[in-house]
Phi, psi and omega in degrees: 000141179235131177266128178207126177061023182090001179252151175250123185234134173258102184300335183272356176275094190253345191290344178271357185297112182299329184295347178296335179264005181287149169295151184295323178294322178291322178299316178295322179296318178295317179298318178294321179299329179259017176055032177056029179274101181240135179277158179302322181293342181264353184299315179301321179292320179294318178298317178298313181297318180295317179298312181295314182296316180294320180297323181279351185305313179299325179291322177299314180296316180299313181296321179299314181295317186289322190245354188303314182296316180295321180293314180297329180276351181295132177251123177276096186284329180251110181303145182295161168258119182260120174266118183235167184143151183300154174308148178070026183244004176104010181297326181296319181300312180296318180300314180296323177294315177302325183292345175290338181273113189287358176282350185251152168249166183196155175287131176270169177303316179299318183288342175266331177286322182233065188292341184269350187225016188279348180281307187269333191241025181301312183296330181281315191265328185302318177300326179292318177295317182300319182292341182267352184264141172283170180286335182236154175294146183295334186268348181201196185258019184275139181301145176229124182206152183300332184262357179280155178301147181216159179280135186284357176300329176295318179297317179300325179290338181266352178235002180203164175265027188242039183238144175307318186289342172301331179288338176276337173280324180239071188294340177292342183241024189296332180295326176300313183285332173298329179296337179278352174285305180258012175052055178254138177057037180250126178302147184304320182295328178285326175297316179295323177294319177302312181298320180295315180294317180297314180298319179299316180296319180292326174295321179296318176297316180297321176299315179299317183272013175055044173088002180296152175293134182271141169247121188239130177246118182207103180307325180301330181292349177304327182255016182238025187304313183300315180295318180297322178289330174295325179280320183222086184302333183256017180298152177252150185228138170241119179249123177246136179228155188227160176313115184301330177300316182286323178299316180303309183290322179293321180291322177298319177293321180297318178300316182294322184278323190257312181303324182293346176270346186256325195295136172248005170240152174297121184287154172297173180288170185299324180297322178294317177296319180299314180299318180295318180297315180297316180299315181293320177304311182290322176297316180302313185285325175301316179293319180296313181299328179286317189269342181295340177295342179282343182278128174304137185308326182286353181251011180227130172233137176240143181218145176275137180305317183296321178288322179295318181294325181290326182210073184297325181294316179298317181291323177295321177297319179297319179297312179300315183295311185291329179267003178058046178263124179283160168102008182297310183298323179298327184256004185304316181296319178298318178300313182299319181295320179292318180301322178298322180292334182277346182294342181276345182287131181264125177281135181295132182263132181247144174256124183237107179276179186300316182294318180294321178301315181294321179299313181294320179300317179299326180283317192241033185305320185305307184280327178300315180290316183296316183268357176057057178258151169230177180298000000 
């Protein structure tokens, strides 16, 4: 174990490294983007990622040749349902509930870890990915499995340099990757490339799911509403938000638990990460509040995390009703069974004294006042 900047990192813990599922060309592009600046503590992870990525390269090329024409010709007839909201706000819970409804498709953990090879080589590679995953996510008590729904931002990071999570692999350059969350200071040609890559991946998922409507959970998309509507004018959105005091503390804990498993550069100190996190939180919500007005009212539902947690079945019915999604009654029993399994999960308890409360309020005043939250 190595202590650096207030973080504890095990350089030999390599199996969580997201870059291992990157295409080799994307890995080289990311390294070049970061001027090949790798810290000693990141060398084992980089070697692991390079070995895995290079080994998968022939499979990547084969899958591209075999399916590229079919994917490009794929028409997404049913616009996706986008679940948005800041990290640590309950998006996973909603995503998992939607996945109980068999009319929908969704990106699985395997399909986000290995986005370039999941069509032809699932049977070969998925067991290897499965064997490297723990039963629970490192940051909380939520189940982790290759077939469970996952956020496609991980996939975008493995096929492009335009993902938030690239900043956790290369934390010295995290502000660059934060810009791809709310699409700030990004040249138009790169925005168009991002949209093209994203659309290709969603077409590939739709091809895999044989045309089913996709349900996508991606916190980064909270600040990309305008771009998503340009891609899918009739898309539906579910926005979940949580007490900002708790989000702040949960996200700081998440950075400590998760970023330290990804980074191949020595991370900045905690204060730098805290400042970056607060800045991104406020940028995300400012952009969301501005752009959500572009969504037709019948295509947007918002829910409070606390209310959703108290009565998830009632809130799911409201979401189905307001978005005019058929099939709630048909899937009600499946929803109830899944909700029962979640009752055993323990939510992390935080202690917030007067000084900490004031500090968080000063940071996140906009949403605390708007949503009328207290500790």
